[in-house]
Backbone bond lengths (Angstrom), bond angles and torsions (degrees), N, CA, C in turn:
res aa  C-N    CA-C-N  psi(-1)  N-CA   C-N-CA  omega(-1)  CA-C   N-CA-C  phi
1 M - - - 1.463 - - 1.534 109.90 -
2 T 1.332 117.17 130.40 1.452 121.79 -178.52 1.517 110.53 -74.65
3 A 1.337 115.80 134.92 1.461 120.28 -178.67 1.524 110.78 -68.68
4 E 1.315 114.88 152.36 1.463 122.22 179.97 1.530 111.08 -62.64
5 I 1.323 115.79 139.23 1.468 120.95 174.91 1.530 108.06 -82.52
6 L 1.331 116.41 119.75 1.465 120.58 -179.97 1.525 112.06 -92.90
7 A 1.329 116.91 -34.02 1.465 121.43 179.15 1.517 108.54 -139.82
8 R 1.329 115.47 139.83 1.468 119.13 -177.54 1.526 110.02 -143.87
9 A 1.331 115.24 134.29 1.462 122.38 168.80 1.518 107.04 -116.88
10 D 1.319 117.07 124.52 1.462 121.32 -174.75 1.523 109.09 -123.98
11 G 1.340 116.42 106.06 1.452 121.62 178.67 1.522 113.00 60.49
12 V 1.330 115.75 41.24 1.468 120.35 -171.22 1.528 111.85 -87.89
13 T 1.310 114.86 130.40 1.465 122.89 171.19 1.521 108.09 -122.42
14 R 1.330 115.98 137.60 1.465 121.21 176.32 1.519 108.42 -133.27
15 R 1.322 115.53 122.75 1.456 121.64 178.94 1.524 109.76 -113.86
16 Y 1.326 114.90 145.75 1.459 122.67 168.75 1.524 106.16 -119.23
17 G 1.321 116.52 92.67 1.456 119.77 -173.51 1.515 109.65 65.26
18 D 1.320 116.67 -122.86 1.468 120.79 179.74 1.526 112.89 -87.26
19 V 1.327 117.01 -4.77 1.467 121.21 -177.55 1.528 109.63 -90.71
20 V 1.329 116.01 126.97 1.472 121.39 176.76 1.520 107.96 -97.05
21 A 1.348 117.09 104.68 1.467 121.40 -179.00 1.520 111.08 -79.12
22 L 1.326 116.81 -39.32 1.460 122.28 177.17 1.517 108.04 -131.35
23 D 1.330 116.14 137.83 1.461 121.10 -171.92 1.526 109.91 -128.29
24 D 1.349 115.64 89.88 1.468 121.98 175.34 1.532 111.79 59.31
25 I 1.320 115.58 49.80 1.475 120.84 -179.45 1.522 110.94 -85.39
26 T 1.333 115.73 137.56 1.462 122.53 171.68 1.526 108.07 -125.58
27 L 1.334 116.11 125.44 1.464 120.65 -175.10 1.522 109.59 -157.19
28 D 1.343 116.38 135.96 1.461 122.62 174.97 1.519 109.94 -115.92
29 V 1.327 116.16 145.71 1.454 122.25 170.28 1.524 106.87 -121.04
30 R 1.332 116.23 119.32 1.467 121.11 -174.78 1.525 111.52 -102.34
31 A 1.311 114.75 157.42 1.467 121.81 -178.81 1.526 110.37 -56.62
32 G 1.337 115.94 133.95 1.455 121.90 176.75 1.511 114.90 87.93
33 E 1.328 118.20 -1.68 1.460 120.40 -179.41 1.527 111.34 -84.27
34 L 1.339 114.73 154.33 1.452 121.82 168.51 1.526 105.42 -125.77
35 V 1.332 115.69 100.67 1.462 122.65 -169.70 1.523 109.68 -104.25
36 G 1.334 115.89 129.71 1.451 121.34 173.53 1.513 109.73 -99.94
37 L 1.339 116.49 124.62 1.461 122.16 -179.28 1.527 108.71 -104.59
38 L 1.324 116.27 114.46 1.462 122.42 -175.84 1.514 110.84 -113.10
39 G 1.324 115.81 147.76 1.453 120.52 174.97 1.513 109.81 171.71
40 P 1.317 117.72 154.36 1.464 121.06 177.89 1.521 110.62 -66.56
41 N 1.332 117.14 168.00 1.453 121.06 175.73 1.526 109.48 -56.53
42 G 1.334 115.53 135.92 1.459 119.96 -179.68 1.507 114.26 83.67
43 A 1.342 117.85 7.60 1.465 120.69 -177.89 1.523 112.58 -77.44
44 G 1.342 117.36 -16.30 1.467 120.53 179.54 1.512 114.58 107.42
45 K 1.341 117.90 10.51 1.465 120.48 -176.29 1.539 111.39 -63.72
46 S 1.324 116.86 -50.82 1.463 120.21 -178.49 1.524 111.14 -66.54
47 T 1.319 116.54 -36.59 1.466 120.12 177.60 1.517 110.51 -60.27
48 L 1.327 117.02 -42.47 1.463 120.37 -179.89 1.527 110.84 -62.83
49 I 1.327 117.44 -43.82 1.461 120.44 177.74 1.529 110.66 -62.27
50 N 1.336 116.52 -41.82 1.465 119.77 179.26 1.525 112.17 -63.41
51 L 1.321 117.43 -32.44 1.464 120.75 176.05 1.524 110.86 -69.84
52 F 1.336 116.65 -44.41 1.463 120.34 -179.94 1.528 111.92 -62.07
53 T 1.320 116.97 -34.00 1.466 121.10 -176.39 1.527 113.14 -94.29
54 G 1.325 117.07 4.44 1.454 120.14 175.40 1.506 115.18 80.01
55 L 1.337 118.07 10.86 1.461 120.35 178.72 1.527 111.92 -81.40
56 R 1.320 117.17 -20.61 1.454 122.76 175.19 1.530 108.14 -135.44
57 R 1.316 116.10 160.16 1.455 121.43 175.93 1.528 109.29 -114.54
58 P 1.333 116.89 147.24 1.472 118.44 -179.95 1.522 111.33 -71.92
59 T 1.326 116.13 149.53 1.458 120.71 172.19 1.520 109.60 -69.19
60 S 1.339 115.81 -38.88 1.462 121.75 174.14 1.513 108.29 -152.36
61 G 1.331 116.10 163.64 1.462 120.46 -176.68 1.519 111.00 92.08
62 T 1.331 115.23 -177.84 1.455 121.70 -173.88 1.527 110.97 -126.13
63 V 1.331 116.25 134.57 1.464 122.25 173.65 1.526 107.97 -120.06
64 E 1.330 116.02 131.58 1.464 121.03 178.96 1.518 110.21 -125.11
65 L 1.315 115.09 146.17 1.461 122.85 174.82 1.519 107.55 -130.01
66 F 1.333 117.18 117.70 1.467 122.30 -175.27 1.525 111.30 51.91
67 G 1.332 115.66 40.03 1.452 120.79 174.16 1.510 115.58 82.14
68 G 1.330 118.36 3.98 1.457 120.90 -178.90 1.514 111.33 -143.18
69 S 1.312 115.83 -161.02 1.458 120.74 -176.20 1.525 111.56 -75.71
70 P 1.349 117.93 135.17 1.464 120.37 173.89 1.526 113.14 -65.21
71 L 1.326 117.28 -11.59 1.461 120.24 178.20 1.526 112.06 -83.01
72 D 1.322 118.00 -9.41 1.467 122.57 -179.46 1.523 109.60 -73.20
73 P 1.340 118.88 117.66 1.477 120.89 -177.55 1.523 113.51 -57.75
74 A 1.337 117.50 -35.01 1.466 120.14 -179.06 1.518 110.92 -64.17
75 R 1.322 116.95 -37.34 1.464 120.35 178.16 1.531 110.73 -73.95
76 R 1.303 116.96 -38.99 1.465 120.40 -178.15 1.533 111.65 -66.84
77 R 1.320 117.43 -25.69 1.469 119.81 179.22 1.527 112.03 -70.76
78 R 1.320 117.46 -11.54 1.468 121.02 178.35 1.530 111.58 -94.33
79 V 1.337 115.42 8.41 1.466 121.98 -175.59 1.521 109.96 -119.46
80 G 1.337 116.25 143.58 1.453 122.03 169.22 1.513 109.01 -116.45
81 M 1.340 116.91 151.29 1.459 119.54 -177.51 1.512 110.56 -151.44
82 T 1.321 115.80 139.88 1.461 122.62 166.72 1.514 107.91 -124.11
83 P 1.346 118.32 112.23 1.467 120.45 178.40 1.518 110.96 -76.82
84 Q 1.325 116.08 174.01 1.463 120.05 178.53 1.521 111.45 -61.21
85 D 1.327 116.03 -44.27 1.463 121.06 -177.31 1.518 109.30 -111.43
86 T 1.313 115.99 126.30 1.460 120.68 179.83 1.522 109.51 -127.82
87 G 1.316 115.27 149.45 1.460 121.09 175.64 1.518 109.09 -129.65
88 L 1.315 117.11 111.26 1.461 121.53 -179.28 1.531 109.18 -103.51
89 P 1.323 117.96 142.04 1.472 120.71 -177.99 1.526 111.87 -64.63
90 A 1.320 116.35 117.49 1.465 121.16 -172.88 1.516 112.99 -63.51
91 A 1.338 118.10 -29.62 1.461 120.62 -174.67 1.526 113.24 -79.70
92 L 1.333 116.89 -21.30 1.467 119.78 -179.60 1.519 110.80 -73.06
93 R 1.309 115.20 149.07 1.458 120.23 171.35 1.533 108.77 -82.37
94 V 1.319 115.96 158.05 1.463 120.96 -177.23 1.523 110.75 -56.61
95 G 1.327 116.84 -47.96 1.462 120.17 -179.61 1.517 112.60 -61.87
96 E 1.332 116.90 -38.79 1.458 121.13 178.53 1.526 110.95 -64.34
97 C 1.316 116.31 -40.42 1.463 120.71 179.89 1.530 110.99 -64.49
98 V 1.329 116.70 -44.65 1.470 120.54 177.97 1.522 110.17 -61.42
99 D 1.336 117.18 -44.93 1.470 120.65 -179.21 1.530 111.41 -63.44
100 F 1.340 116.47 -39.03 1.463 120.91 -179.74 1.526 110.63 -63.33
101 V 1.327 116.58 -46.19 1.465 119.93 -179.96 1.527 110.32 -67.08
102 S 1.317 117.32 -43.07 1.468 121.14 -178.25 1.527 111.88 -61.52
103 A 1.341 117.26 -31.10 1.464 121.60 -177.50 1.524 112.85 -66.40
104 H 1.333 117.51 -14.29 1.454 120.72 179.95 1.527 112.44 -83.51
105 F 1.343 117.48 -3.02 1.460 121.17 -175.61 1.521 110.38 -119.49
106 T 1.333 115.34 152.67 1.463 119.63 179.52 1.522 111.61 -71.78
107 T 1.312 117.54 -31.71 1.463 121.88 173.12 1.521 107.83 -128.53
108 S 1.306 116.64 155.39 1.464 119.47 -178.71 1.515 109.96 -152.14
109 V 1.317 115.09 161.74 1.457 122.75 174.90 1.521 107.61 -83.57
110 S 1.337 117.47 141.86 1.463 119.58 179.48 1.522 110.32 -61.24
111 R 1.334 114.74 145.42 1.458 120.26 -176.78 1.520 111.26 -55.77
112 G 1.337 116.94 -46.77 1.462 120.57 -177.46 1.512 112.87 -62.09
113 A 1.336 116.30 -43.13 1.466 120.43 -179.09 1.520 110.88 -66.44
114 L 1.328 116.18 -39.26 1.456 120.13 -179.01 1.528 111.29 -65.18
115 L 1.330 116.14 -46.92 1.466 119.37 -178.06 1.528 111.26 -67.94
116 E 1.320 116.61 -36.03 1.469 119.71 178.17 1.529 110.35 -64.85
117 R 1.325 116.98 -40.24 1.464 120.93 -178.01 1.522 111.40 -59.64
118 F 1.328 117.11 -32.34 1.460 120.23 -175.95 1.524 112.75 -111.68
119 G 1.330 116.07 24.39 1.455 120.91 171.79 1.520 114.19 67.04
120 L 1.343 117.12 33.21 1.462 121.23 -177.74 1.525 112.74 -118.38
121 S 1.311 117.32 14.19 1.468 120.53 179.06 1.529 110.50 -59.74
122 G 1.323 115.42 141.58 1.458 120.88 178.85 1.512 114.16 88.74
123 L 1.326 117.18 -2.34 1.465 120.46 -178.17 1.528 112.64 -105.48
124 E 1.334 117.20 10.72 1.466 120.46 -174.19 1.522 112.81 -55.22
125 R 1.325 118.03 -37.90 1.460 120.97 -175.08 1.532 112.93 -95.58
126 R 1.304 117.14 2.32 1.460 120.88 179.32 1.535 109.70 -79.28
127 Q 1.328 116.67 134.01 1.456 119.34 174.64 1.530 110.08 -68.50
128 I 1.331 115.56 141.22 1.455 119.89 -176.78 1.525 111.26 -60.34
129 G 1.333 116.68 -35.05 1.452 120.21 179.54 1.516 113.32 -63.19
130 G 1.339 117.15 -19.56 1.457 121.06 179.83 1.514 113.94 -95.25
131 L 1.331 117.57 2.24 1.460 120.92 179.18 1.527 110.70 -80.72
132 S 1.316 115.73 155.73 1.458 120.31 172.29 1.524 109.01 -71.63
133 G 1.331 116.26 165.90 1.458 120.12 178.59 1.519 112.02 -59.73
134 G 1.333 116.65 -40.32 1.462 120.18 178.92 1.511 112.76 -66.21
135 Q 1.337 116.93 -39.16 1.459 120.62 178.18 1.526 111.16 -65.48
136 K 1.320 116.54 -39.26 1.465 119.98 177.76 1.523 110.56 -62.71
137 R 1.329 115.82 -41.72 1.464 118.61 -178.99 1.518 110.85 -66.73
138 R 1.328 117.43 -41.05 1.469 119.78 177.74 1.519 111.10 -64.03
139 L 1.338 116.57 -37.26 1.466 119.64 177.27 1.526 110.07 -64.89
140 A 1.328 117.07 -42.08 1.464 120.35 179.55 1.528 110.85 -60.59
141 V 1.331 116.61 -39.39 1.462 119.91 177.51 1.522 110.65 -70.25
142 A 1.327 117.60 -42.73 1.464 121.41 179.44 1.530 111.30 -57.13
143 L 1.327 117.23 -38.13 1.466 120.97 -178.08 1.523 111.85 -63.29
144 A 1.333 118.04 -25.08 1.463 120.78 177.18 1.522 111.72 -65.04
145 F 1.330 116.01 -21.85 1.472 120.81 -177.71 1.533 112.21 -102.62
146 A 1.331 117.77 1.12 1.463 121.28 -172.72 1.525 112.87 -64.55
147 G 1.335 117.02 -36.23 1.461 120.86 -175.99 1.509 114.55 -87.60
148 D 1.327 117.92 22.13 1.462 122.56 -179.94 1.535 110.96 49.74
149 P 1.351 117.52 55.16 1.469 120.66 -173.65 1.526 112.73 -74.41
150 R 1.325 115.12 161.82 1.460 120.73 170.63 1.516 110.75 -88.45
151 L 1.335 116.07 -29.70 1.457 121.61 -173.18 1.520 108.82 -136.24
152 V 1.342 116.56 130.89 1.464 121.50 -178.47 1.532 109.20 -124.45
153 F 1.342 115.47 134.77 1.457 122.73 174.19 1.523 108.19 -110.48
154 L 1.333 116.47 124.57 1.463 122.01 -179.20 1.525 108.32 -122.97
155 D 1.332 115.84 115.01 1.467 121.17 -177.32 1.526 108.56 -103.19
156 E 1.331 115.93 106.40 1.473 122.59 -176.74 1.542 110.96 52.13
157 P 1.336 117.84 58.31 1.473 119.90 -170.31 1.516 115.33 -65.71
158 T 1.340 118.78 -27.62 1.470 119.14 -173.31 1.521 113.35 -109.31
159 T 1.330 116.63 17.84 1.461 119.74 177.53 1.530 110.23 -57.38
160 G 1.332 116.53 127.69 1.456 120.97 177.39 1.511 115.38 86.26
161 L 1.332 117.85 -1.56 1.458 120.29 -179.79 1.524 110.83 -89.85
162 D 1.345 115.68 147.68 1.457 118.84 173.38 1.524 109.06 -77.80
163 V 1.320 116.75 175.03 1.469 121.13 -173.10 1.518 111.44 -60.72
164 E 1.335 117.47 -45.14 1.464 120.63 -177.96 1.518 111.40 -63.63
165 A 1.341 117.12 -45.15 1.466 120.78 179.60 1.525 110.77 -64.97
166 R 1.336 116.88 -36.77 1.457 120.45 179.09 1.520 110.74 -63.12
167 R 1.331 116.01 -42.19 1.463 119.03 -178.99 1.529 111.52 -69.55
168 T 1.325 117.66 -32.73 1.460 120.82 174.62 1.524 110.10 -62.55
169 L 1.318 115.77 -43.52 1.462 119.61 178.85 1.523 110.90 -65.73
170 W 1.342 116.90 -40.76 1.466 119.87 176.93 1.525 110.83 -56.06
171 A 1.335 115.97 -42.84 1.465 120.03 -178.71 1.526 110.57 -61.57
172 G 1.337 116.95 -39.29 1.459 120.33 178.26 1.515 112.21 -64.97
173 V 1.328 117.24 -40.92 1.462 121.33 178.57 1.523 110.19 -66.70
174 R 1.335 116.56 -43.19 1.473 120.15 178.75 1.517 111.19 -60.54
175 A 1.329 117.28 -41.97 1.474 120.78 -178.96 1.528 110.25 -61.05
176 F 1.321 116.91 -42.42 1.466 121.16 177.54 1.523 110.64 -61.82
177 H 1.329 116.87 -44.96 1.467 120.99 -179.06 1.521 111.24 -66.11
178 E 1.329 117.02 -41.15 1.466 120.28 -179.72 1.525 111.80 -65.72
179 D 1.327 117.06 -23.83 1.465 121.47 176.08 1.525 112.18 -84.36
180 G 1.331 117.35 5.48 1.459 121.02 176.99 1.509 114.97 104.56
181 G 1.333 118.09 0.74 1.452 121.03 -179.63 1.521 112.33 -74.63
182 T 1.321 115.50 159.38 1.457 123.03 -179.09 1.521 109.01 -114.90
183 V 1.335 116.70 136.79 1.461 121.17 -175.46 1.525 109.65 -134.95
184 L 1.335 115.37 137.21 1.464 121.47 165.66 1.515 106.47 -122.59
185 L 1.331 116.74 122.77 1.467 119.64 -178.02 1.510 110.75 -131.18
186 T 1.321 114.67 147.20 1.461 120.79 170.73 1.520 107.79 -108.51
187 S 1.320 116.59 153.39 1.459 119.59 179.35 1.516 110.35 -161.88
188 H 1.346 115.84 146.36 1.457 120.99 169.57 1.516 110.86 -89.23
189 Y 1.349 116.04 -11.70 1.455 120.20 177.95 1.530 107.70 -90.49
190 L 1.325 116.83 100.68 1.456 118.76 -177.22 1.518 111.43 -67.38
191 E 1.338 116.82 -25.00 1.464 120.28 172.15 1.525 110.02 -57.99
192 E 1.318 116.02 -35.55 1.461 121.68 -179.41 1.525 111.26 -66.04
193 I 1.330 116.06 -44.32 1.458 120.10 178.86 1.522 110.22 -63.16
194 E 1.340 116.48 -43.32 1.465 119.76 179.15 1.517 111.16 -64.20
195 A 1.340 117.36 -35.61 1.461 121.39 -177.55 1.527 112.15 -73.88
196 L 1.329 117.60 -29.64 1.460 120.23 -171.12 1.527 114.33 -111.53
197 A 1.328 116.70 -45.73 1.463 120.03 -167.08 1.516 113.02 -77.56
198 R 1.316 114.94 146.82 1.457 121.64 171.37 1.532 110.06 -100.65
199 R 1.321 115.13 -25.27 1.466 121.91 -179.83 1.524 108.10 -128.41
200 V 1.320 116.49 139.06 1.460 121.47 -178.17 1.522 108.85 -122.23
201 V 1.326 115.69 129.97 1.462 122.32 174.20 1.527 107.01 -115.49
202 V 1.336 116.77 121.13 1.461 121.68 177.81 1.521 108.08 -102.79
203 V 1.339 116.70 125.27 1.456 121.39 177.54 1.522 109.54 -117.93
204 G 1.304 115.14 148.98 1.459 121.21 178.15 1.510 109.35 -160.59
205 Q 1.321 116.76 137.98 1.460 121.97 -178.13 1.517 111.55 52.78
206 G 1.343 115.39 36.20 1.454 120.65 175.14 1.508 115.79 79.10
207 R 1.344 118.16 6.80 1.464 121.47 -177.70 1.522 111.23 -124.56
208 V 1.333 115.87 158.49 1.462 121.12 173.80 1.519 108.15 -81.54
209 L 1.340 115.99 119.71 1.464 121.11 -179.20 1.522 111.93 -96.70
210 A 1.321 117.22 -27.66 1.468 121.54 179.63 1.514 108.20 -157.32
211 D 1.318 116.41 146.97 1.468 121.98 -179.98 1.521 107.76 -153.01
212 D 1.348 116.10 100.64 1.467 119.20 -176.48 1.528 108.76 -169.06
213 S 1.318 117.15 -170.44 1.458 121.87 175.54 1.525 110.26 -69.46
214 V 1.336 116.52 164.07 1.463 120.70 177.64 1.521 109.93 -56.60
215 E 1.343 116.33 -45.08 1.460 120.19 -177.40 1.525 111.32 -64.18
216 A 1.333 116.42 -40.99 1.461 119.54 -178.74 1.520 111.52 -68.33
217 V 1.341 116.88 -38.84 1.462 119.64 179.20 1.526 110.21 -64.82
218 R 1.336 116.46 -38.98 1.466 118.95 174.48 1.529 110.15 -56.38
219 G 1.330 115.54 -45.66 1.455 120.11 -177.25 1.518 113.39 -67.61
220 M 1.352 117.59 -29.68 1.463 121.21 -179.12 1.514 112.30 -61.96
221 A 1.320 115.52 -28.89 1.465 118.83 -176.65 1.516 111.67 -65.69
222 G 1.340 116.31 -24.38 1.458 120.01 178.35 1.516 113.52 67.84
223 V 1.318 117.39 23.87 1.463 120.61 179.68 1.518 110.04 -126.25
224 R 1.341 115.50 157.32 1.451 121.99 179.59 1.518 109.40 -128.56
225 R 1.322 115.23 159.55 1.466 121.39 175.43 1.527 107.86 -107.86
226 V 1.338 116.17 120.67 1.463 122.68 176.41 1.530 107.01 -105.28
227 S 1.327 116.77 120.67 1.460 121.13 -177.28 1.524 109.86 -117.74
228 V 1.338 115.87 137.28 1.460 121.57 176.97 1.519 108.73 -140.86
229 T 1.329 115.15 159.00 1.457 121.40 169.44 1.518 107.11 -98.01
230 A 1.349 116.11 117.81 1.471 119.71 -176.09 1.517 109.13 -158.74
231 A 1.341 114.59 145.93 1.460 119.12 176.55 1.512 110.54 -70.78
232 D 1.342 115.82 -33.97 1.453 119.98 -178.38 1.527 108.37 -154.17
233 V 1.328 116.55 140.73 1.457 121.85 176.82 1.525 107.60 -121.68
234 P 1.336 117.99 121.67 1.473 119.96 -179.25 1.524 111.47 -68.03
235 A 1.305 115.97 164.24 1.459 121.15 176.08 1.518 109.74 -61.56
236 L 1.325 116.28 131.26 1.459 121.64 -176.15 1.524 109.67 -127.81
237 P 1.341 117.36 146.62 1.470 119.57 177.53 1.534 110.73 -71.28
238 G 1.311 115.98 148.95 1.467 120.68 175.01 1.512 115.20 81.99
239 V 1.342 118.71 6.87 1.464 121.18 178.65 1.525 108.76 -85.10
240 L 1.329 116.42 120.91 1.463 121.48 -179.02 1.520 112.04 -90.85
241 G 1.330 116.84 -20.14 1.457 120.35 -179.80 1.507 110.39 -170.53
242 T 1.326 117.07 149.25 1.465 122.39 -178.60 1.516 109.37 -131.86
243 E 1.334 115.74 139.36 1.461 121.52 177.93 1.521 108.63 -141.37
244 R 1.325 117.28 134.34 1.459 121.23 177.04 1.518 109.36 -109.24
245 D 1.328 116.12 133.58 1.458 122.87 176.93 1.525 107.31 -130.07
246 G 1.342 116.28 90.71 1.453 120.09 -175.21 1.514 110.13 66.16
247 E 1.325 116.07 -123.47 1.462 119.93 179.19 1.527 112.52 -84.16
248 R 1.322 117.31 -10.22 1.462 120.90 -177.85 1.527 111.08 -90.32
249 V 1.326 115.53 137.19 1.456 122.37 176.12 1.525 107.59 -117.36
250 H 1.318 116.74 128.89 1.463 122.50 -178.83 1.531 108.69 -112.04
251 L 1.322 116.15 124.82 1.464 122.83 -178.11 1.524 108.90 -116.85
252 I 1.328 117.11 127.43 1.455 122.13 178.69 1.524 108.52 -98.05
253 T 1.342 116.64 128.36 1.466 120.41 -174.72 1.524 110.37 -148.54
254 S 1.323 116.15 156.52 1.465 120.89 175.66 1.535 111.14 -92.05
255 D 1.339 117.89 -8.30 1.470 121.68 179.35 1.526 108.39 -138.83
256 A 1.330 116.03 87.50 1.464 120.46 -175.17 1.526 111.60 -65.23
257 D 1.318 117.35 -39.04 1.472 119.75 -178.39 1.528 110.90 -61.31
258 E 1.330 116.96 -47.08 1.456 120.73 -178.97 1.525 110.85 -65.81
259 L 1.324 116.75 -37.39 1.468 119.70 179.41 1.526 110.94 -63.57
260 V 1.326 117.09 -42.68 1.469 120.47 179.73 1.533 109.92 -64.95
261 R 1.347 116.88 -40.93 1.467 119.20 177.57 1.523 111.20 -60.71
262 E 1.333 117.04 -43.70 1.464 121.08 179.38 1.520 111.20 -64.34
263 L 1.326 116.42 -38.37 1.463 120.36 179.34 1.527 110.47 -63.85
264 V 1.335 116.64 -41.99 1.471 120.49 178.97 1.529 110.10 -65.09
265 R 1.343 117.44 -40.29 1.466 121.31 -178.89 1.528 112.37 -61.88
266 T 1.328 117.36 -31.34 1.467 119.48 -178.66 1.520 112.08 -67.97
267 G 1.351 117.24 -22.66 1.452 120.89 -177.89 1.524 113.33 78.97
268 A 1.337 117.92 4.14 1.469 120.37 179.54 1.525 109.38 -67.87
269 P 1.343 118.28 132.46 1.469 120.03 -179.15 1.533 111.44 -70.35
270 F 1.328 115.94 136.28 1.476 120.84 176.09 1.527 108.20 -155.49
271 S 1.302 115.27 164.61 1.467 121.46 176.50 1.530 108.06 -148.55
272 G 1.323 116.04 174.62 1.463 121.62 174.89 1.507 113.91 62.79
273 L 1.329 117.27 41.07 1.469 120.60 -179.15 1.531 110.46 -63.80
274 E 1.310 115.43 132.76 1.469 121.31 177.33 1.517 108.41 -142.59
275 V 1.335 116.88 131.94 1.459 122.76 176.82 1.524 107.63 -122.67
276 R 1.320 116.16 127.35 1.465 119.12 -179.24 1.522 109.98 -148.09
277 L 1.332 114.19 170.35 1.452 120.13 174.04 1.516 109.61 -61.90
278 T 1.313 115.94 153.22 1.455 120.15 176.56 1.524 110.67 -66.30
279 S 1.312 115.02 163.21 1.463 120.03 169.56 1.519 108.16 -72.98
280 L 1.329 116.72 166.78 1.456 120.61 176.77 1.530 110.12 -60.92
281 E 1.337 116.86 -35.31 1.461 120.21 179.82 1.523 110.93 -62.72
282 E 1.327 116.96 -45.31 1.453 120.42 -179.97 1.527 111.04 -65.51
283 A 1.338 115.67 -39.44 1.463 119.45 178.04 1.526 110.84 -64.71
284 F 1.326 115.88 -42.82 1.462 121.29 179.79 1.532 110.78 -59.55
285 L 1.329 115.85 -45.97 1.451 119.66 -179.38 1.536 111.38 -64.51
286 A 1.330 115.78 -39.47 1.468 119.66 179.37 1.523 111.70 -66.14
287 I 1.326 116.72 -42.09 1.475 120.73 -178.65 1.518 111.04 -66.13
288 T 1.335 116.73 -46.12 1.459 119.54 -177.82 1.529 111.20 -70.00
289 A 1.340 116.98 -36.79 1.461 119.40 177.58 1.514 111.49 -65.58
290 R 1.342 116.61 -38.69 1.452 120.80 178.98 1.515 110.48 -63.30
291 R 1.350 116.02 -41.65 1.459 120.68 179.75 1.534 110.59 -65.07
292 A 1.333 116.29 -41.62 1.458 120.04 -179.76 1.533 110.75 -64.06
293 A 1.344 115.47 -38.22 1.457 119.87 179.22 1.531 111.06 -67.29
């Protein structure tokens, strides 16, 4: 049985004057999905979220939220959102802020459970102005889940967080998804998309360039990573990128077999040969570069 479509963009174009932010995009988000939305700056990721949440209207095409208009307050109350930029009232205490947001919904998550999920327990009486930048960001993300939503949009949720805080936030998002919640998130941390998303949508120049599982998107790039331990690797044909990590050298290529043959022909000493699929980051760069070309 096909899962219910919670959000849909059908042939959507959005212009800002002469700038085309989205160009005839069609995309569905179904119940139970955790979708990672990837794209360079200016690709239209935030615009798409703003359309789904009713903050912007399309220039042309149709946007639906729970089968109706995103401008319908009843439908919007079933959604949580954290935008890229948030401003929380510095004078309010954390608990007061959570209670204020929760009061806008017919059902809500208990304050204690919400703060615990995002690593903010014990801060209920702390004024928001006295929180660290990371704590403020985690609170902003936590508030997206306060109204017990079915669908949450997170736009660059972990920007500015250290590794530990980022992983705490990931755990909170995973818990929501494992309970049946649906999430669409954007991120510049491709590690984050790989850690959380089951489906990846790559956008560029206002269009959908790829839409599939993490593994499939890696494969779409048509490139492999060849890694060896070597003091020096001579210039080789077909190398799209090179990275050194200590004694290991990583070569990105579209023809791993030919690259290995060329490496052997040079007679350069190496060991520890490994050939694998690219990372999501390498695939993303290859897909967007191909589209730009």
